N, C-alpha and C positions, 0 to 999 in steps of 0.2 A: 504494500500500500504506500503510495507516494504522499508525502506531507506537502500540503499546499498553503499558500498565504491566506486562503479563505477559511481554513479550519480553526475551530475554537481551541484555545490552549488546552482546555480540559480533554477534548477529543484527542489531541495530539499525544498527551501523556498516557491516555488509555490505550491508544493504538501502538505506542512505542515506549515501553517502560523506561528506557534510558534517556528519553527526551527531557525529563526534568533536570537531569545533570547537565545536558547539553544547553538547555535554556539558561540555567544558572551560570554556566561558564561563559555565556555570551552577555551577561549583565542583567538578566531578567530574574531577580530574586524573589519576586512576589507571585510565584506560580501557584501558591495555595490561597491567594486572596480571592474574594468573591468575584472580582473582575475576570478571573481566569475561567469562570463558568460561562461567560458570554462574550468575551473579547477574542477577536481573531488574532492570528499571528501577525498579520499586517498591521492591525491597530496597535497591538502591544509593541511591536518594533518601532513604530512611529513615536509612541509615547516615551519609550525608553531610549530613543536615539540610536537604535541598532540598525545595522546593515541587514536588510531583509534577505537579500540574495545570499550572503554568507551564512546567515542563520538557516535558511532552507537547505543550502548545500550540506551543512553539518548534520541537520536532522535526517536528510535522505541518504546518508552514507551507509 
């Protein structure tokens, strides 16, 4: 299953168990916050000033 920018953070973590560690290593420390239940990867990357392309590449390795 490919991880896409439109996926909700919570869905990504459920689909790929090591995603939480990858997200945190890229600067997204609030993966357990209520926003993760409704925020897409694209939205979270924008809020946290993250490079979405690099994040998606890491998540899809």
